[in-house]
N, C-alpha and C positions, 0 to 999 in steps of 0.2 A: 503129711503123715497123719494117721488116725490117732485119736487121743489114747486109745488103749496101747498102741505101739509105743507112744511117747512114755506112758506110765511104765510099761514093761522095761524100756531102756533105762529109765531113771532108777527103777528098783534094782535092776541088774547092776548098774553103776554103784548104787548104794551098797549092795551086797559085796561088790568087789572092794570098795573102800573099807568096809567093815572087816572083810577077810584080811586085807593088807595090814590094817591096824592090829588085828588080833595076832597075825603072824609076827609083827614087830613087838608084841607084848604090851602095847599101849592100852588097849581096851577091847573087851569083847561085847560091848553094849551098842555098837553101831551096826544095826541091821534093819531090814525092812519092818520087822515087827515092832521094835522099840520106836522107830521113827514114826510109823503110822499111829501107834498108841499116843505118842507125843502130839502129833497133829490133831488127832481126835480130841484129846484132852484140851488142847488150846482152842479148838473149834467150839467145844462146849463152854469154855471160859468166855470166849467172845460172845456167844449167845447170851450168857448170863449178864455180861456187861451191857449188851444192847437192851436186854429186858430192864435192867436197872435204869439205864438212860431213858428209856421210854416211860417208865414209871415216874421218873423225876419230871419229864416233860409234861406228862398228863397232870401231875400235881401242880405244876406252875400254870398250866392252862386253866385249871379249876380256880386257882388263886386269882388270876387275872380276871376271869369271868365274874367272880364274887366281888372284886374291887370295882369292876365296871358297873355292876348292878347297884352297889352302894353309892357310887358317884352319880349314877342316873337318878336314884331316889333322892339324893341330897339336892341335886339341881331342881328336880320337880317340886320337892318340898320348899325350896327357896323361892321358886316362881309363885307357888301357891301362897306362901307367906307374904311375899312382896305385893301380890295382888289383892290380899284380903282387905286392906283399908279402903281401896277403891270399891270393892264389892259391897262392903258395909255402908259406904257413903251412898252408893246407888240404891241399895235396899232401903236406906233411911229416906232418901228423896222420893222414891216411889211410894212409900207408905204415907208421906206427907202430902203428896199430890193427889192421892185418892180420897 
């Protein structure tokens, strides 16, 4: 079956259920218009939730990147600091040998 045929059958079935409920006096709010409005509202709600989730993910990525850079700088500074006495000693010996 084609998609449009399935949609039309589903909407016709929905209309029938809505008509039966209305005839029984239960509700008159079950029809294709209210159902489609509900679906569209939920679709927009889902899009908003996904946008919010993506924003939080991007925020965490930026935080991780910032922490990575800080850790890298700390390691490089530590290596430079640890090597500085050796460098000073070599510089001192070179100056004495000349």
